C-alpha positions in Angstrom: 142.1 215.5 87.7 144.8 213.6 89.5 146.7 213.2 86.3 146.6 217.0 85.8 147.9 217.6 89.4 150.7 215.0 89.0 151.8 216.5 85.7 151.8 220.0 87.3 153.8 218.7 90.2 156.5 217.3 87.9 156.8 220.2 85.5 158.1 223.7 86.2 154.7 225.2 85.3 153.4 223.9 88.6 156.1 225.9 90.5 155.4 229.0 88.5 151.7 228.6 89.1 152.3 228.4 92.9 154.6 231.5 92.7 151.9 233.5 90.9 149.3 232.3 93.4 151.5 233.5 96.3 152.2 236.8 94.6 148.5 237.4 93.9 147.7 236.6 97.6 150.4 239.1 98.7 148.9 241.8 96.5 145.3 241.1 97.4 145.8 241.1 101.2 146.8 244.9 101.4 143.9 245.7 99.1 141.4 244.0 101.3 142.8 245.6 104.4 142.7 249.0 102.8 139.1 248.6 101.6 138.1 247.4 105.1 139.9 250.4 106.8 138.3 252.9 104.4 134.9 251.3 104.9 135.1 251.6 108.6 136.2 255.3 108.3 133.3 256.0 105.9 130.8 254.2 108.2 132.0 256.2 111.1 131.6 259.5 109.2 128.1 258.6 108.1 127.2 257.8 111.8 128.7 261.1 112.9 126.6 263.0 110.3 123.5 261.0 111.2 123.9 262.0 114.9 124.3 265.6 114.0 121.2 265.5 111.8 119.2 263.7 114.4 120.2 266.0 117.2 119.4 269.1 115.0 116.0 267.6 114.2 115.1 266.9 117.8 116.0 270.4 118.9 113.8 272.1 116.2 110.4 273.2 117.5 107.5 271.6 115.8 103.8 272.4 116.2 101.7 269.9 118.1 100.6 267.0 116.0 102.9 268.0 113.2 105.8 266.0 111.8 107.2 269.0 109.9 109.9 271.3 111.2 109.0 274.9 112.0 110.9 276.1 108.9 108.9 273.7 106.7 105.6 274.9 108.2 106.5 278.6 107.8 107.7 278.0 104.2 104.4 276.3 103.4 102.4 279.1 104.9 104.3 281.7 102.9 103.7 279.7 99.8 99.9 279.5 100.5 99.9 283.2 101.3 101.4 284.1 97.9 98.7 282.2 96.1 96.0 284.3 97.5 94.8 282.6 100.6 95.6 284.1 104.0 98.8 282.7 105.7 98.3 280.0 108.3 99.6 280.9 111.7 
C-alpha cells in the first residue's frame, strides 16, 4: 500500500487523481445541500397537511363510542338501507 502511495505521489497520475477528487467534492456538495433543502421543504409540507387533516378530523361530529366520522356513518346507513334493511339512525 505504501509503495502504491509513493508511486502516485511521484507520478502525475496522483495529481490528476487529487484534482478529480476535489472536483467531485465540489460537485457533490451542492447536490447534498439541495437534497437537504428540498427534504426540509417536503417535510414541512407534509406536517402542514397533517395538521389540516387532524384539525378537520377533530372538528367532525362523531356519535358516542364511534371512531367513524359522521359522513362515514351516514354512508354506511345509506348502504344498509339500499340492501333492504331499515336505515340506522
